[in-house]
PAVO-166069 format. One record per residue (C-alpha): residue number from 1; x, y, z. Coordinates in steps of 0.05 Angstrom, whole numbers. Each point is the difference from the previous one (the first is absolute). Example, Ala and Ser with C-alpha at 12.3 -4.5 7.8 and 13.67 -1.06 7.14 Angstrom:
PAVO-166069
pos, px, py, pz
1, 246, -90, 156 $
2, 27, 69, -13 $
//
This chain:
PAVO-166069
pos, px, py, pz
1, 1604, 2852, -669 $
2, 2, -73, -19 $
3, 29, -22, -66 $
4, -18, -67, -32 $
5, 33, -40, -53 $
6, 68, -13, 33 $
7, 41, -4, 63 $
8, 53, 51, 16 $
9, 59, -20, 44 $
10, 53, 46, 31 $
11, 68, -20, 24 $
12, 11, 12, 73 $
13, 65, 8, 36 $
14, 13, -9, 74 $
15, 47, 43, 41 $
16, 61, -33, 30 $
17, -2, -17, 73 $
18, 54, 1, 54 $
19, 0, -14, 75 $
20, 52, -1, 54 $
21, -12, -68, 31 $
22, 51, -2, 56 $
23, 53, 41, 37 $
24, 47, -42, 41 $
25, 21, 11, 55 $
26, -50, 51, 25 $
27, 22, 37, 41 $
28, 70, 3, -29 $
29, 44, -3, 62 $
30, 70, 29, -7 $
31, 51, -11, 56 $
32, 49, 56, 16 $
33, 55, 2, -53 $
34, -33, -57, -39 $
35, -42, -8, -63 $
36, -65, -37, -14 $
37, -28, -17, -68 $
38, -75, 7, -12 $
39, -31, -44, -54 $
40, -60, 22, -41 $
41, -44, -49, -39 $
42, -43, 31, -55 $
43, -56, -33, -41 $
44, -17, 24, -70 $
45, -46, -20, -57 $
46, 28, -39, -59 $
47, 0, 60, -46 $
48, 49, 39, 44 $
49, 69, 6, -29 $
50, 34, 42, 53 $
51, -7, 12, 75 $
52, 37, 54, 38 $
53, 3, 8, 76 $
54, 16, 61, 42 $
55, 1, 11, 75 $
56, -1, 63, 42 $
57, -17, 23, 71 $
58, -72, 23, 9 $
59, 23, 62, 37 $
60, 21, 48, -56 $
61, 49, 35, 47 $
62, 39, -65, 7 $
63, 6, -19, -73 $
64, 71, -10, -20 $
65, 33, 40, -54 $
66, 25, -64, -33 $
67, -50, -53, -20 $
68, 8, -67, 34 $
69, 35, -53, -41 $
70, -52, -50, -26 $
71, 26, -65, -28 $
72, -45, -36, -49 $
73, -2, -76, 8 $
74, -38, -50, -43 $
75, -75, -8, -5 $
76, -16, 71, 22 $
77, 38, -6, 65 $
78, 42, 57, 28 $
79, 48, 11, 58 $
80, 19, 65, 37 $
81, 56, 6, 52 $
82, -11, 42, 62 $
83, 52, 23, 50 $
84, 1, 40, 65 $
85, 5, 66, -37 $
86, -69, -9, -31 $
87, -63, 33, 26 $
88, -34, -37, 56 $
89, -76, -5, -8 $
90, -53, -11, -53 $
91, 22, -11, -73 $
92, -39, -6, -65 $
93, 16, -48, -56 $
94, -28, 14, -70 $
95, -1, -51, -57 $
96, -12, 27, -70 $
97, -17, -48, -56 $
98, 3, 14, -75 $
99, -32, -44, -54 $
100, 23, -8, -73 $
101, -45, 57, -22 $
102, 32, 48, 49 $
103, -58, 2, 49 $
104, 21, 6, 73 $
105, -33, -16, 66 $
106, 27, 3, 71 $
107, -11, -29, 69 $
108, 25, 22, 68 $
109, 14, -35, 66 $
110, 26, 24, 67 $
111, 53, -29, 46 $
112, 41, 21, 60 $
113, 75, 8, 12 $
114, 24, -10, 71 $
115, 71, 25, 14 $
116, 32, -32, 61 $
117, 53, 52, 14 $
118, 22, -30, 66 $
119, 19, 43, 59 $
120, 29, 68, -15 $
121, 68, 20, 27 $
122, -1, 52, 56 $
123, 50, 45, 35 $
124, 2, 49, 58 $
125, 35, 63, -21 $
126, 27, 58, 40 $
127, -9, -34, 67 $
128, 26, 45, 55 $
129, 2, 0, 76 $
130, 8, 71, 27 $
131, 35, 34, 33 $
132, 64, -40, -7 $
133, 19, 22, 70 $
134, -53, 6, 54 $
135, -6, 6, 75 $
136, -28, -60, 38 $
137, -75, 5, 9 $
138, -11, 45, -60 $
139, -35, -22, -64 $
140, 31, -32, -61 $
141, -39, 12, -65 $
142, -3, -49, -59 $
143, -18, 16, -72 $
144, 4, -38, -65 $
145, -37, -20, -62 $
146, -25, -67, -23 $
147, 3, -11, -76 $
148, -18, -56, -48 $
149, 25, -11, -71 $
150, -55, 2, -52 $
151, 15, 1, -74 $
152, 74, 15, 14 $
153, -17, 60, 43 $
154, 3, 8, 75 $
155, -65, 26, 29 $
156, -25, 14, 70 $
157, -45, -52, 32 $
158, -57, 24, 44 $
159, -34, -30, 62 $
160, 55, -50, 16 $
161, 28, -12, 70 $
162, 74, 13, 11 $
163, 34, -17, 66 $
164, 63, 28, 32 $
165, 47, -46, 38 $
166, 57, 17, 48 $
167, 64, -35, 19 $
168, 36, 29, 60 $
169, 75, 3, 5 $
170, 26, -67, 25 $
171, -63, -38, -19 $
172, -8, -50, -57 $
173, -76, 3, -4 $
174, -49, 49, -31 $
175, -59, 28, 38 $
176, -63, 31, -28 $
177, -9, 73, 20 $
178, -51, 33, -46 $
179, -45, -8, -62 $
180, -37, 44, -48 $
181, -43, -7, -63 $
182, 23, 32, -64 $
183, -37, 59, -31 $
184, -18, 6, -74 $
185, 72, 16, -17 $
186, 27, -59, 39 $
187, 28, 43, 56 $
188, -1, -21, 73 $
189, 22, 31, 65 $
190, 5, -24, 72 $
191, 37, 15, 65 $
192, 26, -32, 63 $
193, 38, 21, 63 $
194, 75, -2, 3 $
195, 31, -44, 54 $
196, 65, -29, -26 $
197, 43, 9, -62 $
198, -16, -48, -55 $
199, -21, -15, -71 $
200, -69, 6, -32 $
201, -30, -29, -63 $
202, -68, 0, -34 $
203, -33, -65, -22 $
204, -57, -14, -47 $
205, -26, -72, 4 $
206, -33, 0, -69 $
207, -69, -21, -24 $
208, -32, -48, -49 $
209, 24, 44, -57 $
210, 61, 36, 29 $
211, 66, -29, 23 $
212, 26, 18, 69 $
213, 61, 45, 9 $
214, 46, 30, 52 $
215, 31, 69, 0 $
216, 72, 19, 12 $
217, 17, 8, 73 $
218, 10, 66, 35 $
219, 39, 11, 64 $
220, -20, 47, 56 $
221, 46, 20, 58 $
222, -36, 9, 67 $
223, 34, 39, 56 $
224, -18, 17, 71 $
225, -7, 71, 22 $
226, 48, 19, 56 $
227, -5, 62, 43 $
//
């Protein structure tokens, strides 16, 4: 229905706008034992009076109980420190803007955190050469377990090659005698023939993510059978 005789005008209001313009660096690379600060640049319309930023891992199972510390800088810029205890993977940043009338709007952006933990420490536990006394020509059996330290806990490492070396009495050099790959618990076993009394040790050479290690030595006495 058209009305004549005048012009009606209505006041219009626009919603505030906000946008995460930049996350730097991305990915956020954290060296082992270190800390890296990520910087967030947010753009907002002139009617915005307040901007808040929050960050969290995308994987809900990895979200920390304590919120990350977000430091507000000037001109809608923020900084967040990350260390090697933080979740490694995809994170979500959310900026929420509020105008003078209390209206809110938000924008999200994704970034990655790359934790460079370095090589994990390893150890060979319970290495044993048995029996401790054996007749020449019989078998000597080796057992042990390869473990690596993850999150302050020693855990078995699977599918890694461990070698056993032998040093005969009167010799200064070590000789390889056997190898085996660890099972899912980190356990390995091998054997060799007994020829002369000497000392045995297990050696793990390491990998791109695990340090090498050497077990304690174990002595075996070899005797000849006399009629």
